[in-house]
C-alpha positions, 0 to 999 in steps of 0.5 A: 335141118339138123343131122344125126349125131354120128356119121351113121347109126352103126360103125360097120366094124365087127366084133370078131377077135378073141383073147388070144388076138388081144394078147398077141397084138398087145405083145406085138405092139410092145416088143420092138425097138425098145428092147432090141435096139434102145436097151443095148444103147442105153448105157451110151444114150444115158451114161451111167444108166442100168438097162435092167433096172430101167425095165424093172422100174418101168414096169411099175408105171406101165402096169398102172397105165395098162390096168387103167386102159383095161378097165376103161375099155371094159366099160367103154369098148369102142373104136378109138379107145382113149379118145373116147375115154378122155373126151367122154369123161374129162373134156372133148377138146383134150381127148381130141388133141391127145389123139391127134398128137398120138397118131401123128407121133406114130408117123415118126415111130413107124419111120424109125422102126421100119428104117431100123428094121431094114438093117436088122433084116440085113443082119438076119440074111448075113447070118443065114448066108454065113451059116449056109456058106452062101457068099452071095446071100451073106454079101447081100445081108451085109449090103442091107445092114450097112447100105452105101446109098440111103435110098436103099434103106428108104425103099426097103422100109417103104416095101415093108410098110406096103406088106402091112397095108395089105394084111391090115386092109384084108383083115379077118382070118388072114390078118389073124394068121399073119399076126400069129406068125409074126408074133411066134417067130420073134418070141421063139427067137427071143427065148433062144437068145436069152438062154444062149446069153445066160449060158455064156457069161462074159469072158474076154477070151471066149467072147473074142473068139465067138465075136470074131467068128461072126464079124471078122477076125480081129473085129473084137480088138478093132472095136476095143482099140477104136473105143479107147482111142475115141476117149471111152471110159466106163461111167459110174452108176447113176440112178438119175440117168436110169430114171431118165432112161425109164422115161425116154426108153423103157416106157417107149418099149412098154408102150403098146400095152394099151393096143387092144383098147383102141380097137375094142369095138372089134373084140368079143367079150371085152370085159374079160378079154381086155384084162387078158390081152392088156394085163397079160401082155404087159406082164409077159412082155416085162419078163421078156424085156428084163430077161433079154436086157439082163442076159445081154449084158451078162454075156456081153459085159463092158464090150457092149458099151465099147461097141456103142462108143466106137460106133457112135463116135468113130464108126468111120474107122471100122475096117474089119467090123461092118458099120451096123448100129448097135442092136441086140441080135448082133451080140446074141447070134455069136453064141449060136456056134455056127448053128444056122437055124439058131443064128437065123432065129435070133437075127429074125427075132429082132427083125420081126419084132421091129416089123410086127409092131407096125401092123399092131400099132397101125390097127390102133392108130387107124381106129383112132382116126376112124373114131374122130371121123365117126364123131364128125371131127375129121373128114367123114371119108375116114369113117368109111368101112369096107363091107367086104373086109369090115376094115376102115380102108380110108383111115388105113390109107391115111396112116400109110401115107403118114408112115411114108412121111415118117420113113422119109424123115427117119431115113438117112436120106435127109442127112442132118435133118433126121433130127426133126424126127425126134421133134414129133416125139412118140414117147412124149405123145404116148405119156400124154395119153396115159396120164389123161387116161389115168385121170379119166379112170380116177374121175369115172365114178364121179362124172359117169357113175352109170358107166362106172357101175359095170366095173365097180370094185371097192375095198372099204368104200374106196373105188379100186379102179379110181385109186389105180387111175390116180396112181397112173395119173401121178406116175404119168405126170412124173415121167412125162416131165422127166421125158420132156426135161430130156428133150431138146428145145426144138423137139418140144417146140415141134411136139407143141406145134403138133398139139396146137394143130390138133387144137386148131382142127378141133375148133374148126370142126366144132364150128363146122358141126355147130353150123350144120346144126349138130348138138355138140354137147350131146355128140361129145357126151354120148358113147358112140354106137357099136 
């Protein structure tokens, strides 16, 4: 006796979220380490690169990727987003493998973000303690920002992850309120940081005074001396390095615009709200990114490059300056002129931004896990939905366990083995999803005309969505190749292994479902029910 196609006739998920939630979640998923951490390190990581130009150029592919997701989620608004788009339009195995790669890649990014975030919360508490004259709080913040034992960072990151698990599981109005708070605070802090940076153009004399007032008398000169002793030199501008920075850092920063598409089965009026959330979120975030990067280097000048060099080449020589990995808030807070509230808001903007990515990203990844389980291509338990909260509780637990693994891999606990974290390269996996989603949109009028009809838009007989899909596919291939070229052979090998695991799982579940009498062709061509 054959089973029904899907695990059940309805998902159990509820369409309860509106346009503002879409916008907040898209922005929360984007505004994180890419701007607060990677942007400030870009001149060191990609010598000769221009961080501001990298974010400007990065907006071009990000926009075409974003509009591809917005259109496809408008006509196929289901949990799983690009899994459904790719599997129902191009090839089921391809959609499955890309999905496995993405949520396993997310394990790494969860770890990287939360491990880094512990240090940022340390900076925030140091700022609050220093401004309020509370020595104990200042010392505790310094302790967190550069802990003597890596287990402290590990424990802090896991504690942050547990708070995400709670709010995601509860869902509904509580999750909306939580999302709103962690969206607004870093947005306000980011705007304050931009304004203060632009109000303080780089001047060695004034910058030295402001920097030393926060990080210790003599700190500025200490950094300059250590950097020069370690062989620092200003790199000549290099456009190729900037393009590599787009692929490796800027597109990582923009990744997240597609967030609402992955849980579009829970969004009211998706045809309208996808455009508001995905396109609106991308454009607003781009303004913030470009302004933050431009203002930071406008106010910090070459000293930012020197700090990068000193920290990564010779931080053991730091005596006055705390050993804090370069992050944008540590430069922005110096212009708060002793105002406790402003300094704390800037510092918490970075801390909240690395934190708020995780509930948004895990909302997305848990729905990917749910969607393949609902198709019977993953343990069916992960398709379970809480009747009380209308959330996929087991899929959430699965991703939380993966998050803990990612934290361990990304934390200093493993020492040199931390390099394994880059192996499951998040940007590598994201770009696979983006380029094939672009291809899915390009092919939609041909292979699924009945679905395309709901978003049909033509100019001179040319289908505009399909044309955007072609551009997204082309840009995706280019930046995927650029990113892959910059990866170490081990990283590519590990990423390929992850994709191979995805293919093996697909073949296993295809065999298992066929043996149970399920019509695979029908299952993997039909749009899942709501």
